[in-house]
N, C-alpha and C positions, 0 to 999 in steps of 0.2 A: 269754802276752803281754795283757796286758788290750784289753781294746773300749778305740780310741782315740782320736779329732777327723782331717778328714779331716786337718788336717799333720802329724799327726803317723802319719795313717796311708802319702801317702809317701813321708815318710823311710824308713820302713818296708820301702821294699820296693826289688829291685834293678837294674837296669837290666838293659829288655828284660822282665818280667814285664808280667805283665796282671793288671786285675783281674775282679773277677768282682760282677756283682748278685743280686738272692733279691730274690722279691719269694712272701715266706712268707705264707701261705694256707691256709687249714682243714685242704686236702684234696690242695696242689698247695703245688709248691715250683716260682713262678719261675724263668726262669734266666737271663740276659746278660752278656757280656763283651766287655770294650774289646779295645781295641786297643793292644798293646802304647807308641804315644806316648800312654797315654790322654785321648786326646781322643773317641774315638768309640762310642756303644755297639751292640752289632750282638745281635741275642735265639741265645740259645743252644736251649736242648729246657727242659718245664714234665718231672716229676718226680709218679708221682703218690705219693704219703704212703705208707708204709706201717708200718713199724716203723722208729723212732733211727738207728740200730744198720746199718741198710740201707740209709735215703737218707742219711742219712751217708756211710759207704762210697761206697754213687753218688755223692757233690757229693763230697769228696777224691780220687779215683781221677777223675773230669772236671779237678780242678782245674791234677792235678799232670800229668795230658793236653796242657793247654792251655797250661803255665807259670805257672800264676794265684797270685800271693802274698801277694792281698790279697778279702776281702767289703768286701762296698757294703750292709748292709741294710737291708732299706724297717723302718723305725717306723712299727707303721701308732695311728701322735698321733690322740685323738680331736679335734673340730676347734672343740671349746673350749681347745686345747692340753694338753690332764689327759690322763694315762699312764693307762691300762681293762686289764683282763683280759689281753685278744690282742698290748697289749708287753711285759708280767711273761711273754708266750708266748713270747714274741721275743726275747726278751732269755735266755730261759732259751735256747732251741735251738742262742742266742751264743756261753755259758755252755757247755755239751754238747760243743761241738763246739771250744772252746778245749782241756779237755779230751783228746779224741780228739789234733790239732794246734795246738803253736803257732804260731797268723797270726795276723797283724794281724787287725783288723776295728770298721768304723765305720757306726753308726746313721744313716738320713739318710730323716727327715719325709717320709711319703709317702704326706700325707690330699690323697685327691679324685687317685691315680694314675690308680685303674681306671677310678673314673669317668668319665677325661676319656680315655683312651685307647680305652673303648665306646668314648665322642662321638665320636672321631676314625677309630674302623673305620666305623663310622655312617653319615659326616656326605662322611669325603674318602673313601673307599675303599672306598665299598658293598661292605662282607663281610656276605655271609652269617652269620647266627644259629647257626647249626654250627660253622661257621666260626673266627668270632670267637670262641666257651668255648675252640675251640683257642689260640686265634694270644692271647688277654686276660691270659693268668700272663706267658706269656715280657715281651711287650712291654708289662709294665708291669716289667718288673724290664728289662727293657732307660731306663724314665723313671725311676728307680729311679736307677741306675747313672747316664744319664746325666746327670742333679742333679744328681752326685754330681760326673761328672769338669767336668763346664762350674762347678763348686764348689772343686774343686784349681787351675785355670788362674790362681785368682787369689792360691796358694799359692808 
């Protein structure tokens, strides 16, 4: 299944299937999970990246366990709107996943997601620096997935 937009992603889901949000970092994969009504995103976990095959196996196992029918992956577009090397890395990660399993994947512009989550944790929740580092990636995934879920509501 090719990379698709949000409307196509929703059309590929069966009733009761969830979406998983993914924040693809250089060292970690932050994961978030939607509810079955595709309305609310919740943090799931952070995977410390090792080798693609191990990371993919873990990710696909989580998808099976939670009834996930598709992915929303944050695309780290530059502030200018251009796609740089980090976007190419994310797109390649998605292409490699599709080779392992035929699944719908949509990208979501993640500009400022990590910094927004950091500000929220400092200002509103007063979370310590150590706890912030443990939460940042999966909360960025929540930010990405929730934006996409809100966008899905328009289709």
